[in-house]
C-alpha positions in Angstrom: -40.2 49.6 68.5 -38.5 46.1 67.5 -35.2 45.7 68.1 -33.2 42.8 66.6 -30.3 41.6 69.2 -27.6 39.5 68.3 -25.9 37.7 71.1 -22.4 36.7 70.3 -21.4 33.8 72.6 -17.8 33.6 73.3 -17.0 30.3 71.1 -18.9 31.6 68.0 -17.0 35.1 68.2 -13.8 33.3 68.0 -14.9 31.1 65.2 -15.9 34.2 63.1 -12.5 36.0 63.9 -10.5 32.7 62.8 -12.8 32.4 59.6 -12.1 36.2 58.6 -8.4 35.6 59.6 -8.1 32.5 57.3 -9.7 33.9 54.4 -7.6 37.1 54.5 -4.5 34.8 54.8 -5.6 32.9 51.7 -6.0 36.2 49.6 -2.5 37.2 50.6 -1.3 34.0 49.9 -2.7 34.0 46.0 -1.5 37.6 45.7 2.1 36.5 46.9 2.7 33.6 44.4 5.5 34.3 42.0 6.3 32.7 38.6 9.4 32.0 36.7 9.2 31.5 32.9 11.6 29.9 30.5 11.6 28.3 27.1 11.2 24.6 25.7 12.9 24.2 22.6 11.3 21.7 20.2 13.2 20.8 16.9 13.5 18.1 14.1 15.4 17.2 11.2 13.7 16.1 7.7 16.4 13.9 6.0 16.4 12.7 2.3 15.0 9.4 1.8 14.1 7.4 -1.0 12.4 3.9 -1.3 12.1 1.9 -4.7 9.4 -0.6 -5.5 10.4 -3.0 -8.4 7.9 -4.9 -10.6 7.9 -7.4 -13.4 7.9 -7.4 -17.2 6.1 -10.4 -18.4 6.5 -11.1 -22.0 4.5 -14.1 -21.7 4.6 -16.8 -24.7 6.8 -15.8 -27.6 6.8 -17.4 -31.2 10.4 -16.5 -32.3 9.8 -18.3 -35.9 7.9 -14.9 -36.7 11.0 -12.8 -36.3 9.2 -10.2 -34.6 10.1 -8.1 -31.7 8.1 -8.5 -28.8 7.2 -5.5 -26.4 5.7 -5.5 -23.1 5.8 -2.9 -20.3 6.5 -3.4 -16.3 6.7 -0.4 -13.8 8.6 0.7 -10.8 7.6 3.2 -8.0 9.9 5.7 -6.3 8.9 7.5 -3.1 11.6 10.2 -1.9 11.6 12.9 0.5 9.9 16.1 -1.1 12.9 18.0 -3.0 15.2 15.3 -3.0 16.8 14.9 -6.2 17.3 11.2 -7.3 18.3 8.8 -10.2 17.4 5.2 -10.9 19.5 2.7 -12.7 19.3 -0.7 -13.9 22.1 -3.1 -14.0 22.7 -5.7 -16.7 20.8 -8.4 -15.1 22.0 -12.0 -14.3 22.7 -13.3 -17.8 26.1 -14.7 -18.8 28.0 -12.1 -20.7 24.8 -9.6 -20.3 25.6 -5.8 -20.6 23.2 -3.1 -20.2 22.7 -2.7 -24.1 22.5 -6.5 -24.7 20.7 -8.2 -21.9 19.7 -12.0 -21.9 17.0 -14.1 -20.3 18.3 -17.4 -19.5 16.8 -20.8 -20.0 15.8 -22.7 -16.8 16.0 -25.9 -18.4 19.5 -25.2 -20.0 21.0 -22.5 -19.0 23.1 -22.1 -22.5 19.7 -21.2 -23.8 19.3 -17.1 -24.1 16.9 -14.9 -25.3 18.2 -11.3 -25.9 16.1 -8.5 -24.6 16.3 -4.7 -23.9 14.9 -2.3 -21.3 14.1 1.5 -22.3 13.1 4.4 -20.6 10.8 5.7 -23.2 7.9 3.9 -25.3 9.5 4.6 -28.8 12.3 2.1 -27.6 15.3 4.5 -28.2 16.5 5.4 -24.8 18.3 2.5 -23.4 17.6 2.0 -19.4 21.2 1.4 -17.8 23.3 1.8 -15.0 25.5 5.2 -15.6 24.3 8.1 -13.9 24.0 11.2 -16.1 23.6 9.1 -19.2 21.0 6.1 -19.4 19.5 6.5 -15.8 15.9 7.9 -15.1 16.4 11.0 -13.0 13.6 12.9 -10.9 12.8 14.7 -7.9 11.1 13.7 -4.9 7.5 15.2 -4.1 6.9 13.0 -0.8 4.3 10.5 -2.8 4.8 7.7 -5.2 6.2 8.4 -8.6 5.4 5.7 -11.0 7.8 5.2 -14.0 6.9 2.7 -17.3 9.7 0.4 -18.3 9.4 -0.5 -21.9 11.0 -4.0 -22.3 11.6 -5.6 -25.9 12.6 -9.1 -26.7 14.7 -8.5 -30.0 13.6 -9.7 -33.2 15.5 -12.5 -35.5 16.3 -15.0 -32.9 15.1 -18.1 -34.5 17.6 -20.5 -33.2 16.4 -20.0 -29.4 15.4 -23.3 -28.1 11.9 -24.1 -26.3 12.2 -23.2 -22.6 11.0 -21.0 -20.1 13.5 -18.1 -19.8 14.0 -15.5 -16.9 16.5 -12.5 -15.8 16.7 -10.5 -12.6 17.7 -7.2 -12.9 19.1 -5.0 -9.9 17.3 -1.5 -9.9 19.0 1.1 -7.8 18.1 4.3 -6.5 20.5 6.9 -5.6 19.8 10.3 -3.9 21.1 12.8 -1.6 
Protein backbone atom coordinates (compact mmCIF):
# COMPACT_ATOMS: atom_id res chain seq x y z
CA UNK A 1 0.00 0.00 0.00
CA UNK A 2 1.31 3.37 -0.92
CA UNK A 3 0.54 6.31 1.19
CA UNK A 4 1.19 9.84 0.21
CA UNK A 5 1.99 11.91 3.12
CA UNK A 6 2.37 15.60 3.29
CA UNK A 7 4.22 17.20 6.00
CA UNK A 8 3.34 20.77 6.77
CA UNK A 9 6.08 22.61 8.34
CA UNK A 10 5.11 25.40 10.68
CA UNK A 11 6.27 28.23 8.31
CA UNK A 12 4.44 26.88 5.28
CA UNK A 13 1.22 26.30 7.17
CA UNK A 14 1.18 29.93 8.27
CA UNK A 15 1.74 31.10 4.67
CA UNK A 16 -1.12 28.92 3.42
CA UNK A 17 -3.46 30.29 6.05
CA UNK A 18 -2.41 33.86 5.27
CA UNK A 19 -2.90 33.29 1.52
CA UNK A 20 -6.39 31.89 2.11
CA UNK A 21 -7.25 34.81 4.40
CA UNK A 22 -6.01 37.36 1.82
CA UNK A 23 -8.08 35.77 -0.96
CA UNK A 24 -11.17 35.85 1.20
CA UNK A 25 -10.52 39.49 2.11
CA UNK A 26 -10.28 40.55 -1.56
CA UNK A 27 -13.49 38.74 -2.38
CA UNK A 28 -15.23 40.42 0.55
CA UNK A 29 -13.84 43.80 -0.50
CA UNK A 30 -15.08 43.38 -4.10
CA UNK A 31 -18.59 42.59 -3.00
CA UNK A 32 -18.54 45.46 -0.54
CA UNK A 33 -17.87 48.20 -3.21
CA UNK A 34 -20.60 50.77 -3.52
CA UNK A 35 -21.56 53.16 -6.35
CA UNK A 36 -23.46 56.36 -6.74
CA UNK A 37 -24.91 57.64 -10.04
CA UNK A 38 -25.87 61.08 -11.29
CA UNK A 39 -26.26 62.69 -14.73
CA UNK A 40 -24.13 64.92 -16.91
CA UNK A 41 -26.24 67.41 -18.87
CA UNK A 42 -24.85 68.27 -22.32
CA UNK A 43 -26.38 71.09 -24.38
CA UNK A 44 -25.74 73.42 -27.31
CA UNK A 45 -27.67 76.21 -29.01
CA UNK A 46 -27.50 76.63 -32.78
CA UNK A 47 -28.01 80.29 -33.62
CA UNK A 48 -29.09 81.97 -36.83
CA UNK A 49 -26.09 83.13 -38.84
CA UNK A 50 -25.56 84.22 -42.42
CA UNK A 51 -22.49 84.86 -44.51
CA UNK A 52 -22.43 86.71 -47.81
CA UNK A 53 -19.84 86.55 -50.57
CA UNK A 54 -20.11 89.25 -53.23
CA UNK A 55 -18.83 89.08 -56.77
CA UNK A 56 -18.19 91.26 -59.80
CA UNK A 57 -20.05 92.30 -62.92
CA UNK A 58 -17.45 93.02 -65.60
CA UNK A 59 -19.20 94.79 -68.49
CA UNK A 60 -15.98 94.91 -70.48
CA UNK A 61 -15.46 97.24 -73.46
CA UNK A 62 -18.57 99.14 -74.52
CA UNK A 63 -19.25 100.97 -77.79
CA UNK A 64 -21.71 103.70 -76.75
CA UNK A 65 -22.05 104.88 -80.37
CA UNK A 66 -24.22 101.82 -81.10
CA UNK A 67 -26.88 103.02 -78.64
CA UNK A 68 -27.51 99.49 -77.34
CA UNK A 69 -27.95 98.03 -73.91
CA UNK A 70 -25.06 95.91 -72.73
CA UNK A 71 -25.88 93.03 -70.39
CA UNK A 72 -23.59 91.06 -68.15
CA UNK A 73 -24.20 88.79 -65.19
CA UNK A 74 -22.50 88.48 -61.84
CA UNK A 75 -23.16 86.37 -58.81
CA UNK A 76 -23.20 86.34 -55.05
CA UNK A 77 -23.40 83.53 -52.53
CA UNK A 78 -25.46 83.41 -49.34
CA UNK A 79 -24.90 80.75 -46.68
CA UNK A 80 -27.29 80.80 -43.70
CA UNK A 81 -28.12 78.42 -40.89
CA UNK A 82 -30.71 75.90 -42.02
CA UNK A 83 -34.21 77.36 -41.60
CA UNK A 84 -33.05 80.99 -41.26
CA UNK A 85 -35.09 83.50 -43.28
CA UNK A 86 -33.01 86.20 -44.95
CA UNK A 87 -33.18 89.21 -47.25
CA UNK A 88 -30.37 90.45 -49.52
CA UNK A 89 -30.35 94.11 -50.53
CA UNK A 90 -28.09 96.29 -52.67
CA UNK A 91 -27.53 100.00 -52.10
CA UNK A 92 -27.33 102.68 -54.81
CA UNK A 93 -23.55 102.47 -55.12
CA UNK A 94 -21.04 105.30 -54.88
CA UNK A 95 -22.01 107.19 -58.04
CA UNK A 96 -22.83 110.86 -57.47
CA UNK A 97 -26.64 111.36 -57.31
CA UNK A 98 -27.23 107.66 -57.96
CA UNK A 99 -30.36 105.83 -56.83
CA UNK A 100 -31.16 102.10 -56.78
CA UNK A 101 -33.08 102.58 -60.04
CA UNK A 102 -30.51 104.95 -61.61
CA UNK A 103 -27.04 103.68 -60.72
CA UNK A 104 -23.94 105.34 -62.11
CA UNK A 105 -20.51 104.05 -63.00
CA UNK A 106 -18.04 106.89 -62.47
CA UNK A 107 -15.02 107.62 -64.66
CA UNK A 108 -11.62 106.97 -63.07
CA UNK A 109 -9.86 109.71 -65.05
CA UNK A 110 -12.65 112.27 -64.75
CA UNK A 111 -15.19 111.66 -61.99
CA UNK A 112 -17.67 113.91 -63.81
CA UNK A 113 -18.00 111.17 -66.43
CA UNK A 114 -20.83 108.75 -65.69
CA UNK A 115 -22.22 105.68 -67.38
CA UNK A 116 -25.72 104.67 -66.25
CA UNK A 117 -26.47 101.08 -65.38
CA UNK A 118 -28.98 98.95 -63.50
CA UNK A 119 -29.00 95.74 -61.45
CA UNK A 120 -31.81 93.20 -61.69
CA UNK A 121 -32.97 90.09 -59.86
CA UNK A 122 -34.21 88.39 -63.03
CA UNK A 123 -32.83 87.57 -66.46
CA UNK A 124 -35.67 89.48 -68.14
CA UNK A 125 -34.33 92.69 -66.55
CA UNK A 126 -37.75 93.62 -65.19
CA UNK A 127 -37.23 93.25 -61.41
CA UNK A 128 -34.93 95.94 -60.07
CA UNK A 129 -32.62 94.91 -57.24
CA UNK A 130 -32.50 97.52 -54.50
CA UNK A 131 -32.51 98.12 -50.78
CA UNK A 132 -36.17 97.98 -49.74
CA UNK A 133 -37.07 94.85 -47.79
CA UNK A 134 -40.25 93.23 -49.09
CA UNK A 135 -40.07 95.18 -52.35
CA UNK A 136 -36.90 94.96 -54.43
CA UNK A 137 -34.79 92.64 -52.25
CA UNK A 138 -33.87 89.00 -52.77
CA UNK A 139 -35.43 86.72 -50.14
CA UNK A 140 -34.67 83.16 -49.19
CA UNK A 141 -34.34 80.62 -46.43
CA UNK A 142 -31.03 79.14 -45.35
CA UNK A 143 -30.17 75.52 -46.01
CA UNK A 144 -26.81 75.46 -44.25
CA UNK A 145 -24.97 75.31 -47.58
CA UNK A 146 -24.02 77.89 -50.23
CA UNK A 147 -26.97 79.34 -52.14
CA UNK A 148 -25.77 81.14 -55.28
CA UNK A 149 -27.72 83.99 -56.87
CA UNK A 150 -27.23 85.47 -60.31
CA UNK A 151 -27.29 89.27 -60.47
CA UNK A 152 -28.17 90.68 -63.87
CA UNK A 153 -26.42 93.90 -64.83
CA UNK A 154 -27.28 96.20 -67.70
CA UNK A 155 -25.56 99.31 -69.04
CA UNK A 156 -28.44 101.41 -70.31
CA UNK A 157 -28.87 102.26 -74.00
CA UNK A 158 -28.62 105.68 -75.64
CA UNK A 159 -25.68 107.23 -73.82
CA UNK A 160 -23.77 108.52 -76.88
CA UNK A 161 -22.12 111.48 -75.13
CA UNK A 162 -20.30 109.36 -72.54
CA UNK A 163 -16.56 110.04 -72.77
CA UNK A 164 -13.80 107.51 -73.22
CA UNK A 165 -12.67 106.41 -69.73
CA UNK A 166 -12.57 103.40 -67.45
CA UNK A 167 -15.67 103.36 -65.26
CA UNK A 168 -16.39 101.72 -61.94
CA UNK A 169 -18.74 101.59 -59.00
CA UNK A 170 -18.97 99.76 -55.68
CA UNK A 171 -22.35 98.56 -54.47
CA UNK A 172 -22.75 97.48 -50.86
CA UNK A 173 -24.69 94.25 -50.58
CA UNK A 174 -26.28 93.38 -47.22
CA UNK A 175 -27.86 90.20 -45.89
CA UNK A 176 -30.40 90.70 -43.11
CA UNK A 177 -31.63 87.70 -41.10
CA UNK A 178 -33.21 86.72 -37.83
